[in-house]
C-alpha positions as CSV (number, residue, x, y, z in Angstrom):
1,M,-147.5,53.2,-30.5
2,V,-145.2,52.6,-33.5
3,K,-142.2,50.4,-32.9
4,I,-139.1,51.4,-34.7
5,P,-137.1,48.3,-35.9
6,F,-133.8,49.8,-34.9
7,K,-132.4,51.7,-31.9
8,I,-132.2,55.5,-32.2
9,G,-129.8,57.2,-29.8
10,Y,-128.3,60.6,-29.3
11,P,-125.6,60.2,-31.9
12,Q,-128.2,59.3,-34.6
13,I,-130.5,62.1,-33.6
14,A,-127.6,64.6,-33.6
15,T,-126.5,63.4,-37.0
16,L,-130.0,63.7,-38.4
17,C,-130.4,67.2,-37.1
18,L,-127.0,68.2,-38.5
19,C,-128.0,66.7,-41.9
20,L,-131.3,68.5,-41.9
21,F,-129.7,71.8,-41.0
22,L,-127.0,71.5,-43.7
23,A,-129.5,70.5,-46.3
24,G,-131.5,73.6,-45.6
25,C,-134.5,71.9,-44.0
26,V,-134.8,74.7,-41.4
27,Q,-137.7,77.1,-41.8
28,P,-136.3,80.5,-42.7
29,K,-137.0,83.5,-40.5
30,A,-139.5,86.0,-41.6
31,L,-138.2,89.2,-43.0
32,P,-138.0,91.9,-40.3
33,K,-140.9,94.5,-40.5
34,E,-138.5,97.2,-41.5
35,I,-137.5,95.2,-44.6
36,T,-140.9,93.8,-45.5
37,L,-143.2,96.2,-47.4
38,D,-146.9,96.1,-47.5
39,N,-148.4,94.3,-50.4
40,T,-145.1,92.7,-51.4
41,T,-145.3,91.3,-54.9
42,C,-141.6,90.8,-55.7
43,A,-140.2,87.5,-54.7
44,E,-137.7,86.6,-52.0
45,A,-134.5,85.0,-53.1
46,V,-135.6,81.7,-54.5
47,S,-132.3,80.5,-55.8
48,D,-128.7,80.1,-54.9
49,N,-127.8,81.7,-58.2
50,P,-126.8,85.3,-57.7
51,K,-127.6,86.2,-61.3
52,L,-131.2,85.2,-60.8
53,I,-131.3,87.0,-57.5
54,Y,-130.2,90.2,-59.2
55,L,-133.0,89.8,-61.7
56,Q,-135.4,89.4,-58.8
57,M,-133.9,92.6,-57.3
58,N,-134.6,94.5,-60.5
59,D,-138.2,93.2,-60.4
60,C,-138.6,94.6,-56.9
61,I,-137.1,97.9,-58.0
62,D,-139.6,98.0,-60.9
63,K,-142.4,97.5,-58.3
64,S,-141.0,100.3,-56.1
65,Q,-140.0,97.8,-53.4
66,K,-136.5,99.1,-52.8
67,K,-135.9,97.8,-49.3
68,R,-136.8,94.3,-50.5
69,A,-134.5,94.9,-53.4
70,A,-131.7,96.0,-51.0
71,Y,-132.1,92.6,-49.2
72,L,-131.8,90.8,-52.5
73,Y,-128.7,92.8,-53.4
74,A,-127.2,91.8,-50.1
75,Q,-128.1,88.1,-50.6
76,A,-126.7,88.0,-54.1
77,G,-123.5,89.9,-53.2
78,T,-122.9,87.7,-50.1
79,L,-123.3,84.6,-52.3
80,T,-120.7,85.8,-54.9
81,W,-118.3,86.7,-52.1
82,Y,-118.8,83.2,-50.5
83,Q,-118.2,81.6,-53.9
84,S,-115.0,83.5,-54.3
85,L,-113.9,82.3,-50.9
86,I,-114.7,78.7,-51.8
87,D,-113.0,78.3,-55.1
88,K,-110.6,81.3,-55.1
89,S,-110.9,81.8,-58.8
90,E,-110.6,84.9,-60.9
91,T,-114.0,84.0,-62.5
92,S,-115.7,84.2,-59.1
93,R,-114.0,87.4,-58.2
94,L,-115.1,88.9,-61.6
95,A,-118.7,87.6,-61.0
96,H,-118.8,89.4,-57.6
97,K,-117.8,92.6,-59.4
98,N,-119.7,92.3,-62.7
99,L,-123.1,90.8,-61.7
100,P,-124.3,93.8,-59.7
101,T,-122.9,96.2,-62.3
102,E,-124.8,94.4,-65.1
103,A,-128.0,94.3,-63.0
104,L,-127.8,98.0,-62.1
105,A,-127.0,98.9,-65.7
106,K,-130.5,97.6,-66.7
107,L,-132.2,100.3,-64.6
108,S,-133.0,103.8,-65.7
109,D,-130.8,106.5,-64.3
110,S,-133.5,107.6,-61.9
111,E,-134.2,104.1,-60.7
112,R,-130.5,103.4,-60.2
113,K,-130.1,106.7,-58.3
114,E,-133.2,106.0,-56.0
115,F,-132.1,102.4,-55.4
116,T,-128.5,103.4,-54.6
117,E,-129.8,105.9,-52.0
118,T,-132.1,103.3,-50.5
119,L,-129.3,100.7,-50.5
120,E,-126.9,103.1,-48.8
121,S,-129.3,104.2,-46.2
122,T,-130.3,100.6,-45.4
123,L,-126.8,99.3,-45.1
124,D,-125.6,102.4,-43.2
125,D,-128.2,101.7,-40.6
126,N,-126.5,99.2,-38.3
127,K,-129.9,97.8,-37.0
128,L,-131.3,97.3,-40.5
129,R,-128.0,95.8,-41.8
130,Q,-127.9,93.3,-38.9
131,Q,-131.5,92.4,-39.6
132,I,-130.6,91.7,-43.2
133,C,-127.6,89.7,-42.0
134,S,-129.8,87.5,-39.8
135,R,-132.0,86.8,-42.8
136,L,-129.4,85.9,-45.4
137,L,-129.8,82.3,-46.5
138,A,-126.7,80.2,-46.8
139,P,-126.4,78.3,-50.1
140,K,-127.4,74.7,-50.2
141,V,-124.3,72.7,-51.2
142,D,-123.6,69.0,-51.5
143,Y,-120.7,68.1,-49.4
144,N,-119.7,65.6,-46.8
145,V,-120.0,66.2,-43.1
146,E,-116.2,66.5,-42.6
147,L,-116.3,69.7,-44.7
148,A,-119.4,71.1,-43.1
149,N,-117.6,73.4,-40.7
150,S,-115.3,74.7,-43.5
151,Y,-118.3,75.7,-45.6
152,S,-120.1,77.2,-42.6
153,D,-117.0,79.2,-41.7
154,K,-116.7,80.5,-45.2
155,W,-120.4,81.6,-45.2
156,L,-119.9,83.5,-41.9
157,L,-116.7,85.0,-43.3
158,A,-118.5,86.1,-46.5
159,K,-121.3,87.7,-44.4
160,K,-118.7,89.5,-42.3
161,G,-116.5,90.5,-45.2
162,Y,-119.2,91.7,-47.5
163,L,-121.8,93.3,-45.2
164,H,-119.8,93.5,-41.9
165,C,-122.3,91.2,-40.2
166,I,-121.5,90.4,-36.6
């Protein structure tokens, strides 16, 4: 048995759990089967940077993995919406508008049309949209515990405002 040289009580454990949760040390849920495609080769969102996520989205579209691309589109858009709620700047609002436009402009007309149809059908399906909502990853931010609820509330507000997550 290992002896710990200090006393650990409920407040310390609760604080540790909160810190681990806020730092993102929680294992993410697997993508729902309706969103995961067989032989997936395009990556999941590996960044909090929406511009990089939109590039990943285009990679998925190139590999004909449009449902995975729809998830990445939702992740990136929710992140830009969240950022505009946090800093309330014109730059953030423009990024929310311009980043998807720039990413979609890199696609051929046929790719853009096919992806738009997939995106609309995916987000119009309440079950699929809510599955995507449950899979969105909140950004990892450095902040103190007193602001934790504010950032968490803003993330939930971004998900609700952008994708109508419940």
